[in-house]
CHARMM internal coordinates of N, CA and C (Angstrom, degrees):
IC EDIT
DIST 1 N 1 CA 1.4479
DIST 1 CA 1 C 1.5289
ANGL 1 N 1 CA 1 C 109.27
DIST 1 C 2 N 1.3100
ANGL 1 CA 1 C 2 N 114.95
DIHE 1 N 1 CA 1 C 2 N 143.97
DIST 2 N 2 CA 1.4572
ANGL 1 C 2 N 2 CA 121.80
DIHE 1 CA 1 C 2 N 2 CA 179.06
DIST 2 CA 2 C 1.5234
ANGL 2 N 2 CA 2 C 109.07
DIHE 1 C 2 N 2 CA 2 C -115.25
DIST 2 C 3 N 1.3295
ANGL 2 CA 2 C 3 N 115.82
DIHE 2 N 2 CA 2 C 3 N 150.06
DIST 3 N 3 CA 1.4617
ANGL 2 C 3 N 3 CA 118.99
DIHE 2 CA 2 C 3 N 3 CA 171.85
DIST 3 CA 3 C 1.5279
ANGL 3 N 3 CA 3 C 108.15
DIHE 2 C 3 N 3 CA 3 C -97.29
DIST 3 C 4 N 1.3084
ANGL 3 CA 3 C 4 N 117.33
DIHE 3 N 3 CA 3 C 4 N -178.11
DIST 4 N 4 CA 1.4677
ANGL 3 C 4 N 4 CA 122.03
DIHE 3 CA 3 C 4 N 4 CA -176.21
DIST 4 CA 4 C 1.5248
ANGL 4 N 4 CA 4 C 111.09
DIHE 3 C 4 N 4 CA 4 C -60.14
DIST 4 C 5 N 1.3240
ANGL 4 CA 4 C 5 N 117.04
DIHE 4 N 4 CA 4 C 5 N -44.56
DIST 5 N 5 CA 1.4665
ANGL 4 C 5 N 5 CA 121.31
DIHE 4 CA 4 C 5 N 5 CA -178.50
DIST 5 CA 5 C 1.5249
ANGL 5 N 5 CA 5 C 110.43
DIHE 4 C 5 N 5 CA 5 C -62.44
DIST 5 C 6 N 1.3246
ANGL 5 CA 5 C 6 N 116.66
DIHE 5 N 5 CA 5 C 6 N -45.96
DIST 6 N 6 CA 1.4677
ANGL 5 C 6 N 6 CA 120.86
DIHE 5 CA 5 C 6 N 6 CA -178.59
DIST 6 CA 6 C 1.5239
ANGL 6 N 6 CA 6 C 111.40
DIHE 5 C 6 N 6 CA 6 C -65.84
DIST 6 C 7 N 1.3295
ANGL 6 CA 6 C 7 N 116.90
DIHE 6 N 6 CA 6 C 7 N -41.54
DIST 7 N 7 CA 1.4608
ANGL 6 C 7 N 7 CA 119.61
DIHE 6 CA 6 C 7 N 7 CA 179.76
DIST 7 CA 7 C 1.5223
ANGL 7 N 7 CA 7 C 110.98
DIHE 6 C 7 N 7 CA 7 C -66.23
DIST 7 C 8 N 1.3192
ANGL 7 CA 7 C 8 N 116.98
DIHE 7 N 7 CA 7 C 8 N -42.33
DIST 8 N 8 CA 1.4657
ANGL 7 C 8 N 8 CA 120.33
DIHE 7 CA 7 C 8 N 8 CA 178.50
DIST 8 CA 8 C 1.5262
ANGL 8 N 8 CA 8 C 110.47
DIHE 7 C 8 N 8 CA 8 C -59.06
DIST 8 C 9 N 1.3238
ANGL 8 CA 8 C 9 N 116.75
DIHE 8 N 8 CA 8 C 9 N -44.50
DIST 9 N 9 CA 1.4643
ANGL 8 C 9 N 9 CA 120.48
DIHE 8 CA 8 C 9 N 9 CA 179.20
DIST 9 CA 9 C 1.5240
ANGL 9 N 9 CA 9 C 110.65
DIHE 8 C 9 N 9 CA 9 C -63.97
DIST 9 C 10 N 1.3062
ANGL 9 CA 9 C 10 N 116.63
DIHE 9 N 9 CA 9 C 10 N -41.68
DIST 10 N 10 CA 1.4668
ANGL 9 C 10 N 10 CA 121.06
DIHE 9 CA 9 C 10 N 10 CA -178.60
DIST 10 CA 10 C 1.5252
ANGL 10 N 10 CA 10 C 111.63
DIHE 9 C 10 N 10 CA 10 C -65.05
DIST 10 C 11 N 1.3348
ANGL 10 CA 10 C 11 N 116.61
DIHE 10 N 10 CA 10 C 11 N -37.44
DIST 11 N 11 CA 1.4642
ANGL 10 C 11 N 11 CA 120.82
DIHE 10 CA 10 C 11 N 11 CA -179.23
DIST 11 CA 11 C 1.5244
ANGL 11 N 11 CA 11 C 113.07
DIHE 10 C 11 N 11 CA 11 C -87.33
DIST 11 C 12 N 1.3319
ANGL 11 CA 11 C 12 N 116.87
DIHE 11 N 11 CA 11 C 12 N -14.49
DIST 12 N 12 CA 1.4613
ANGL 11 C 12 N 12 CA 120.32
DIHE 11 CA 11 C 12 N 12 CA -178.00
DIST 12 CA 12 C 1.5169
ANGL 12 N 12 CA 12 C 112.47
DIHE 11 C 12 N 12 CA 12 C 74.78
DIST 12 C 13 N 1.3260
ANGL 12 CA 12 C 13 N 115.86
DIHE 12 N 12 CA 12 C 13 N 33.79
DIST 13 N 13 CA 1.4623
ANGL 12 C 13 N 13 CA 121.49
DIHE 12 CA 12 C 13 N 13 CA 179.02
DIST 13 CA 13 C 1.5245
ANGL 13 N 13 CA 13 C 108.67
DIHE 12 C 13 N 13 CA 13 C -126.36
DIST 13 C 14 N 1.3106
ANGL 13 CA 13 C 14 N 116.56
DIHE 13 N 13 CA 13 C 14 N 175.90
DIST 14 N 14 CA 1.4629
ANGL 13 C 14 N 14 CA 120.02
DIHE 13 CA 13 C 14 N 14 CA 179.30
DIST 14 CA 14 C 1.5296
ANGL 14 N 14 CA 14 C 110.62
DIHE 13 C 14 N 14 CA 14 C -82.91
DIST 14 C 15 N 1.3163
ANGL 14 CA 14 C 15 N 114.82
DIHE 14 N 14 CA 14 C 15 N 159.66
DIST 15 N 15 CA 1.4662
ANGL 14 C 15 N 15 CA 120.46
DIHE 14 CA 14 C 15 N 15 CA 174.85
DIST 15 CA 15 C 1.5264
ANGL 15 N 15 CA 15 C 109.63
DIHE 14 C 15 N 15 CA 15 C -61.73
DIST 15 C 16 N 1.3170
ANGL 15 CA 15 C 16 N 115.95
DIHE 15 N 15 CA 15 C 16 N -37.28
DIST 16 N 16 CA 1.4647
ANGL 15 C 16 N 16 CA 120.46
DIHE 15 CA 15 C 16 N 16 CA 179.51
DIST 16 CA 16 C 1.5266
ANGL 16 N 16 CA 16 C 110.89
DIHE 15 C 16 N 16 CA 16 C -60.19
DIST 16 C 17 N 1.3284
ANGL 16 CA 16 C 17 N 116.85
DIHE 16 N 16 CA 16 C 17 N -40.66
DIST 17 N 17 CA 1.4639
ANGL 16 C 17 N 17 CA 120.40
DIHE 16 CA 16 C 17 N 17 CA 179.35
DIST 17 CA 17 C 1.5269
ANGL 17 N 17 CA 17 C 110.63
DIHE 16 C 17 N 17 CA 17 C -65.01
DIST 17 C 18 N 1.3283
ANGL 17 CA 17 C 18 N 117.34
DIHE 17 N 17 CA 17 C 18 N -41.86
DIST 18 N 18 CA 1.4684
ANGL 17 C 18 N 18 CA 120.73
DIHE 17 CA 17 C 18 N 18 CA 177.54
DIST 18 CA 18 C 1.5242
ANGL 18 N 18 CA 18 C 109.71
DIHE 17 C 18 N 18 CA 18 C -60.67
DIST 18 C 19 N 1.3191
ANGL 18 CA 18 C 19 N 116.56
DIHE 18 N 18 CA 18 C 19 N -44.76
DIST 19 N 19 CA 1.4680
ANGL 18 C 19 N 19 CA 119.97
DIHE 18 CA 18 C 19 N 19 CA 179.62
DIST 19 CA 19 C 1.5350
ANGL 19 N 19 CA 19 C 111.44
DIHE 18 C 19 N 19 CA 19 C -63.77
DIST 19 C 20 N 1.3185
ANGL 19 CA 19 C 20 N 116.54
DIHE 19 N 19 CA 19 C 20 N -33.46
DIST 20 N 20 CA 1.4692
ANGL 19 C 20 N 20 CA 119.54
DIHE 19 CA 19 C 20 N 20 CA 177.00
DIST 20 CA 20 C 1.5311
ANGL 20 N 20 CA 20 C 110.49
DIHE 19 C 20 N 20 CA 20 C -67.69
DIST 20 C 21 N 1.3410
ANGL 20 CA 20 C 21 N 116.80
DIHE 20 N 20 CA 20 C 21 N -41.21
DIST 21 N 21 CA 1.4655
ANGL 20 C 21 N 21 CA 120.23
DIHE 20 CA 20 C 21 N 21 CA 175.99
DIST 21 CA 21 C 1.5267
ANGL 21 N 21 CA 21 C 110.70
DIHE 20 C 21 N 21 CA 21 C -58.56
DIST 21 C 22 N 1.3235
ANGL 21 CA 21 C 22 N 116.04
DIHE 21 N 21 CA 21 C 22 N -40.92
DIST 22 N 22 CA 1.4649
ANGL 21 C 22 N 22 CA 120.64
DIHE 21 CA 21 C 22 N 22 CA 178.13
DIST 22 CA 22 C 1.5231
ANGL 22 N 22 CA 22 C 109.97
DIHE 21 C 22 N 22 CA 22 C -65.47
DIST 22 C 23 N 1.3111
ANGL 22 CA 22 C 23 N 116.72
DIHE 22 N 22 CA 22 C 23 N -49.10
DIST 23 N 23 CA 1.4720
ANGL 22 C 23 N 23 CA 121.25
DIHE 22 CA 22 C 23 N 23 CA -178.34
DIST 23 CA 23 C 1.5305
ANGL 23 N 23 CA 23 C 111.11
DIHE 22 C 23 N 23 CA 23 C -57.11
DIST 23 C 24 N 1.3342
ANGL 23 CA 23 C 24 N 115.80
DIHE 23 N 23 CA 23 C 24 N -39.13
DIST 24 N 24 CA 1.4649
ANGL 23 C 24 N 24 CA 121.15
DIHE 23 CA 23 C 24 N 24 CA -179.88
DIST 24 CA 24 C 1.5237
ANGL 24 N 24 CA 24 C 111.97
DIHE 23 C 24 N 24 CA 24 C -86.00
DIST 24 C 25 N 1.3309
ANGL 24 CA 24 C 25 N 116.43
DIHE 24 N 24 CA 24 C 25 N 0.65
DIST 25 N 25 CA 1.4717
ANGL 24 C 25 N 25 CA 123.91
DIHE 24 CA 24 C 25 N 25 CA -179.53
DIST 25 CA 25 C 1.5223
ANGL 25 N 25 CA 25 C 111.59
DIHE 24 C 25 N 25 CA 25 C 54.38
DIST 25 C 26 N 1.3280
ANGL 25 CA 25 C 26 N 115.14
DIHE 25 N 25 CA 25 C 26 N 43.95
DIST 26 N 26 CA 1.4600
ANGL 25 C 26 N 26 CA 121.38
DIHE 25 CA 25 C 26 N 26 CA 179.99
DIST 26 CA 26 C 1.5191
ANGL 26 N 26 CA 26 C 112.31
DIHE 25 C 26 N 26 CA 26 C -98.50
DIST 26 C 27 N 1.3295
ANGL 26 CA 26 C 27 N 117.69
DIHE 26 N 26 CA 26 C 27 N -6.22
DIST 27 N 27 CA 1.4566
ANGL 26 C 27 N 27 CA 121.93
DIHE 26 CA 26 C 27 N 27 CA -179.75
DIST 27 CA 27 C 1.5330
ANGL 27 N 27 CA 27 C 107.72
DIHE 26 C 27 N 27 CA 27 C -135.99
DIST 27 C 28 N 1.3397
ANGL 27 CA 27 C 28 N 117.64
DIHE 27 N 27 CA 27 C 28 N 142.42
DIST 28 N 28 CA 1.4676
ANGL 27 C 28 N 28 CA 118.66
DIHE 27 CA 27 C 28 N 28 CA 179.24
DIST 28 CA 28 C 1.5261
ANGL 28 N 28 CA 28 C 111.41
DIHE 27 C 28 N 28 CA 28 C -71.27
DIST 28 C 29 N 1.3245
ANGL 28 CA 28 C 29 N 116.19
DIHE 28 N 28 CA 28 C 29 N 138.32
DIST 29 N 29 CA 1.4629
ANGL 28 C 29 N 29 CA 120.65
DIHE 28 CA 28 C 29 N 29 CA -178.68
DIST 29 CA 29 C 1.5158
ANGL 29 N 29 CA 29 C 110.12
DIHE 28 C 29 N 29 CA 29 C -152.88
DIST 29 C 30 N 1.3166
ANGL 29 CA 29 C 30 N 114.79
DIHE 29 N 29 CA 29 C 30 N 164.21
DIST 30 N 30 CA 1.4619
ANGL 29 C 30 N 30 CA 122.75
DIHE 29 CA 29 C 30 N 30 CA 173.58
DIST 30 CA 30 C 1.5130
ANGL 30 N 30 CA 30 C 107.36
DIHE 29 C 30 N 30 CA 30 C -117.13
DIST 30 C 31 N 1.3046
ANGL 30 CA 30 C 31 N 115.77
DIHE 30 N 30 CA 30 C 31 N 143.12
DIST 31 N 31 CA 1.4517
ANGL 30 C 31 N 31 CA 120.32
DIHE 30 CA 30 C 31 N 31 CA 175.26
DIST 31 CA 31 C 1.5250
ANGL 31 N 31 CA 31 C 106.92
DIHE 30 C 31 N 31 CA 31 C -113.42
DIST 31 C 32 N 1.3242
ANGL 31 CA 31 C 32 N 115.68
DIHE 31 N 31 CA 31 C 32 N 117.75
DIST 32 N 32 CA 1.4577
ANGL 31 C 32 N 32 CA 122.55
DIHE 31 CA 31 C 32 N 32 CA 179.58
DIST 32 CA 32 C 1.5223
ANGL 32 N 32 CA 32 C 106.15
DIHE 31 C 32 N 32 CA 32 C -112.79
DIST 32 C 33 N 1.3170
ANGL 32 CA 32 C 33 N 116.12
DIHE 32 N 32 CA 32 C 33 N 97.39
DIST 33 N 33 CA 1.4621
ANGL 32 C 33 N 33 CA 119.45
DIHE 32 CA 32 C 33 N 33 CA -172.08
DIST 33 CA 33 C 1.5164
ANGL 33 N 33 CA 33 C 107.81
DIHE 32 C 33 N 33 CA 33 C 65.12
DIST 33 C 34 N 1.3230
ANGL 33 CA 33 C 34 N 116.44
DIHE 33 N 33 CA 33 C 34 N -121.19
DIST 34 N 34 CA 1.4622
ANGL 33 C 34 N 34 CA 121.48
DIHE 33 CA 33 C 34 N 34 CA 177.84
DIST 34 CA 34 C 1.5292
ANGL 34 N 34 CA 34 C 111.81
DIHE 33 C 34 N 34 CA 34 C -95.46
DIST 34 C 35 N 1.3305
ANGL 34 CA 34 C 35 N 117.41
DIHE 34 N 34 CA 34 C 35 N -0.64
DIST 35 N 35 CA 1.4609
ANGL 34 C 35 N 35 CA 121.84
DIHE 34 CA 34 C 35 N 35 CA -175.02
DIST 35 CA 35 C 1.5203
ANGL 35 N 35 CA 35 C 111.75
DIHE 34 C 35 N 35 CA 35 C -92.75
DIST 35 C 36 N 1.3251
ANGL 35 CA 35 C 36 N 115.93
DIHE 35 N 35 CA 35 C 36 N 142.72
DIST 36 N 36 CA 1.4554
ANGL 35 C 36 N 36 CA 121.92
DIHE 35 CA 35 C 36 N 36 CA 174.78
DIST 36 CA 36 C 1.5194
ANGL 36 N 36 CA 36 C 108.55
DIHE 35 C 36 N 36 CA 36 C -102.13
DIST 36 C 37 N 1.3255
ANGL 36 CA 36 C 37 N 116.18
DIHE 36 N 36 CA 36 C 37 N 135.68
DIST 37 N 37 CA 1.4566
ANGL 36 C 37 N 37 CA 121.50
DIHE 36 CA 36 C 37 N 37 CA 178.30
DIST 37 CA 37 C 1.5258
ANGL 37 N 37 CA 37 C 108.90
DIHE 36 C 37 N 37 CA 37 C -135.03
DIST 37 C 38 N 1.3343
ANGL 37 CA 37 C 38 N 115.15
DIHE 37 N 37 CA 37 C 38 N 148.69
DIST 38 N 38 CA 1.4559
ANGL 37 C 38 N 38 CA 121.87
DIHE 37 CA 37 C 38 N 38 CA -177.00
DIST 38 CA 38 C 1.5229
ANGL 38 N 38 CA 38 C 108.88
DIHE 37 C 38 N 38 CA 38 C -128.57
DIST 38 C 39 N 1.3230
ANGL 38 CA 38 C 39 N 116.18
DIHE 38 N 38 CA 38 C 39 N 128.17
DIST 39 N 39 CA 1.4578
ANGL 38 C 39 N 39 CA 121.28
DIHE 38 CA 38 C 39 N 39 CA 176.95
DIST 39 CA 39 C 1.5284
ANGL 39 N 39 CA 39 C 108.33
DIHE 38 C 39 N 39 CA 39 C -78.89
DIST 39 C 40 N 1.3166
ANGL 39 CA 39 C 40 N 116.55
DIHE 39 N 39 CA 39 C 40 N 131.59
DIST 40 N 40 CA 1.4666
ANGL 39 C 40 N 40 CA 121.03
DIHE 39 CA 39 C 40 N 40 CA -176.68
DIST 40 CA 40 C 1.5253
ANGL 40 N 40 CA 40 C 110.58
DIHE 39 C 40 N 40 CA 40 C -58.54
DIST 40 C 41 N 1.3301
ANGL 40 CA 40 C 41 N 117.82
DIHE 40 N 40 CA 40 C 41 N -44.41
DIST 41 N 41 CA 1.4684
ANGL 40 C 41 N 41 CA 120.88
DIHE 40 CA 40 C 41 N 41 CA -179.35
DIST 41 CA 41 C 1.5296
ANGL 41 N 41 CA 41 C 111.03
DIHE 40 C 41 N 41 CA 41 C -63.17
DIST 41 C 42 N 1.3295
ANGL 41 CA 41 C 42 N 117.12
DIHE 41 N 41 CA 41 C 42 N -40.33
DIST 42 N 42 CA 1.4697
ANGL 41 C 42 N 42 CA 120.60
DIHE 41 CA 41 C 42 N 42 CA 177.38
DIST 42 CA 42 C 1.5223
ANGL 42 N 42 CA 42 C 111.07
DIHE 41 C 42 N 42 CA 42 C -62.34
DIST 42 C 43 N 1.3213
ANGL 42 CA 42 C 43 N 116.42
DIHE 42 N 42 CA 42 C 43 N -42.09
DIST 43 N 43 CA 1.4674
ANGL 42 C 43 N 43 CA 120.84
DIHE 42 CA 42 C 43 N 43 CA -179.57
DIST 43 CA 43 C 1.5224
ANGL 43 N 43 CA 43 C 110.22
DIHE 42 C 43 N 43 CA 43 C -66.39
DIST 43 C 44 N 1.3356
ANGL 43 CA 43 C 44 N 117.19
DIHE 43 N 43 CA 43 C 44 N -42.27
DIST 44 N 44 CA 1.4682
ANGL 43 C 44 N 44 CA 120.37
DIHE 43 CA 43 C 44 N 44 CA 178.64
DIST 44 CA 44 C 1.5285
ANGL 44 N 44 CA 44 C 110.45
DIHE 43 C 44 N 44 CA 44 C -61.36
DIST 44 C 45 N 1.3220
ANGL 44 CA 44 C 45 N 117.00
DIHE 44 N 44 CA 44 C 45 N -42.58
DIST 45 N 45 CA 1.4616
ANGL 44 C 45 N 45 CA 121.19
DIHE 44 CA 44 C 45 N 45 CA 178.81
DIST 45 CA 45 C 1.5315
ANGL 45 N 45 CA 45 C 110.37
DIHE 44 C 45 N 45 CA 45 C -65.34
DIST 45 C 46 N 1.3204
ANGL 45 CA 45 C 46 N 116.82
DIHE 45 N 45 CA 45 C 46 N -41.90
DIST 46 N 46 CA 1.4568
ANGL 45 C 46 N 46 CA 121.51
DIHE 45 CA 45 C 46 N 46 CA 178.37
DIST 46 CA 46 C 1.5316
ANGL 46 N 46 CA 46 C 110.38
DIHE 45 C 46 N 46 CA 46 C -60.95
DIST 46 C 47 N 1.3334
ANGL 46 CA 46 C 47 N 116.05
DIHE 46 N 46 CA 46 C 47 N -43.28
DIST 47 N 47 CA 1.4627
ANGL 46 C 47 N 47 CA 119.93
DIHE 46 CA 46 C 47 N 47 CA 178.27
DIST 47 CA 47 C 1.5254
ANGL 47 N 47 CA 47 C 110.94
DIHE 46 C 47 N 47 CA 47 C -62.45
DIST 47 C 48 N 1.3262
ANGL 47 CA 47 C 48 N 116.93
DIHE 47 N 47 CA 47 C 48 N -42.89
DIST 48 N 48 CA 1.4653
ANGL 47 C 48 N 48 CA 120.92
DIHE 47 CA 47 C 48 N 48 CA -179.60
DIST 48 CA 48 C 1.5326
ANGL 48 N 48 CA 48 C 110.81
DIHE 47 C 48 N 48 CA 48 C -62.03
DIST 48 C 49 N 1.3235
ANGL 48 CA 48 C 49 N 116.73
DIHE 48 N 48 CA 48 C 49 N -37.34
DIST 49 N 49 CA 1.4665
ANGL 48 C 49 N 49 CA 120.63
DIHE 48 CA 48 C 49 N 49 CA 179.58
DIST 49 CA 49 C 1.5266
ANGL 49 N 49 CA 49 C 111.65
DIHE 48 C 49 N 49 CA 49 C -68.41
DIST 49 C 50 N 1.3180
ANGL 49 CA 49 C 50 N 117.59
DIHE 49 N 49 CA 49 C 50 N -23.04
DIST 50 N 50 CA 1.4635
ANGL 49 C 50 N 50 CA 121.23
DIHE 49 CA 49 C 50 N 50 CA -177.64
DIST 50 CA 50 C 1.5274
ANGL 50 N 50 CA 50 C 112.76
DIHE 49 C 50 N 50 CA 50 C -104.07
DIST 50 C 51 N 1.3080
ANGL 50 CA 50 C 51 N 115.82
DIHE 50 N 50 CA 50 C 51 N 10.65
DIST 51 N 51 CA 1.4643
ANGL 50 C 51 N 51 CA 119.57
DIHE 50 CA 50 C 51 N 51 CA 179.29
DIST 51 CA 51 C 1.5256
ANGL 51 N 51 CA 51 C 109.44
DIHE 50 C 51 N 51 CA 51 C -71.03
DIST 51 C 52 N 1.3073
ANGL 51 CA 51 C 52 N 114.96
DIHE 51 N 51 CA 51 C 52 N 136.93
DIST 52 N 52 CA 1.4608
ANGL 51 C 52 N 52 CA 121.43
DIHE 51 CA 51 C 52 N 52 CA 177.41
DIST 52 CA 52 C 1.5186
ANGL 52 N 52 CA 52 C 107.19
DIHE 51 C 52 N 52 CA 52 C -110.52
DIST 52 C 53 N 1.3182
ANGL 52 CA 52 C 53 N 115.65
DIHE 52 N 52 CA 52 C 53 N 121.42
DIST 53 N 53 CA 1.4577
ANGL 52 C 53 N 53 CA 120.91
DIHE 52 CA 52 C 53 N 53 CA 179.95
DIST 53 CA 53 C 1.5319
ANGL 53 N 53 CA 53 C 109.79
DIHE 52 C 53 N 53 CA 53 C -75.92
DIST 53 C 54 N 1.3317
ANGL 53 CA 53 C 54 N 116.33
DIHE 53 N 53 CA 53 C 54 N 144.08
DIST 54 N 54 CA 1.4658
ANGL 53 C 54 N 54 CA 118.18
DIHE 53 CA 53 C 54 N 54 CA 175.76
DIST 54 CA 54 C 1.5255
ANGL 54 N 54 CA 54 C 109.52
DIHE 53 C 54 N 54 CA 54 C -68.76
DIST 54 C 55 N 1.3195
ANGL 54 CA 54 C 55 N 117.06
DIHE 54 N 54 CA 54 C 55 N 154.82
DIST 55 N 55 CA 1.4683
ANGL 54 C 55 N 55 CA 118.85
DIHE 54 CA 54 C 55 N 55 CA 179.40
DIST 55 CA 55 C 1.5219
ANGL 55 N 55 CA 55 C 110.24
DIHE 54 C 55 N 55 CA 55 C -64.91
DIST 55 C 56 N 1.3094
ANGL 55 CA 55 C 56 N 114.64
DIHE 55 N 55 CA 55 C 56 N 146.93
DIST 56 N 56 CA 1.4670
ANGL 55 C 56 N 56 CA 118.81
DIHE 55 CA 55 C 56 N 56 CA 176.89
DIST 56 CA 56 C 1.5171
ANGL 56 N 56 CA 56 C 109.26
DIHE 55 C 56 N 56 CA 56 C -73.40
DIST 56 C 57 N 1.3034
ANGL 56 CA 56 C 57 N 114.58
DIHE 56 N 56 CA 56 C 57 N 143.52
DIST 57 N 57 CA 1.4588
ANGL 56 C 57 N 57 CA 119.92
DIHE 56 CA 56 C 57 N 57 CA 175.75
DIST 57 CA 57 C 1.5212
ANGL 57 N 57 CA 57 C 107.21
DIHE 56 C 57 N 57 CA 57 C -81.93
DIST 57 C 58 N 1.3065
ANGL 57 CA 57 C 58 N 117.25
DIHE 57 N 57 CA 57 C 58 N 119.86
DIST 58 N 58 CA 1.4613
ANGL 57 C 58 N 58 CA 121.26
DIHE 57 CA 57 C 58 N 58 CA -174.96
DIST 58 CA 58 C 1.5200
ANGL 58 N 58 CA 58 C 113.04
DIHE 57 C 58 N 58 CA 58 C -96.41
DIST 58 C 59 N 1.2936
ANGL 58 CA 58 C 59 N 117.55
DIHE 58 N 58 CA 58 C 59 N 4.18
DIST 59 N 59 CA 1.4539
ANGL 58 C 59 N 59 CA 120.18
DIHE 58 CA 58 C 59 N 59 CA 179.64
DIST 59 CA 59 C 1.5144
ANGL 59 N 59 CA 59 C 111.14
DIHE 58 C 59 N 59 CA 59 C 126.23
DIST 59 C 60 N 1.3209
ANGL 59 CA 59 C 60 N 116.93
DIHE 59 N 59 CA 59 C 60 N 179.72
DIST 60 N 60 CA 1.4730
ANGL 59 C 60 N 60 CA 119.94
DIHE 59 CA 59 C 60 N 60 CA -178.14
DIST 60 CA 60 C 1.5211
ANGL 60 N 60 CA 60 C 111.41
DIHE 59 C 60 N 60 CA 60 C -66.63
DIST 60 C 61 N 1.2979
ANGL 60 CA 60 C 61 N 113.84
DIHE 60 N 60 CA 60 C 61 N 149.09
DIST 61 N 61 CA 1.4691
ANGL 60 C 61 N 61 CA 119.31
DIHE 60 CA 60 C 61 N 61 CA 178.79
DIST 61 CA 61 C 1.4899
ANGL 61 N 61 CA 61 C 110.73
DIHE 60 C 61 N 61 CA 61 C -97.75
END
COOR INIT
IC SEED 1 N 1 CA 1 C
IC BUILD
């Protein structure tokens, strides 16, 4: 399990951005009392669902 600080560092974003994702319920999380926790497998799956593939190269321009 990761906390907000660890997840922010892992994703390369700010803690504020992670908290905004939580507030908007855009990322899976657990609330333990007042603490937020993130399961690594859940985060990896969430990232995979939001992956954007590069455009295919269709030939010379």
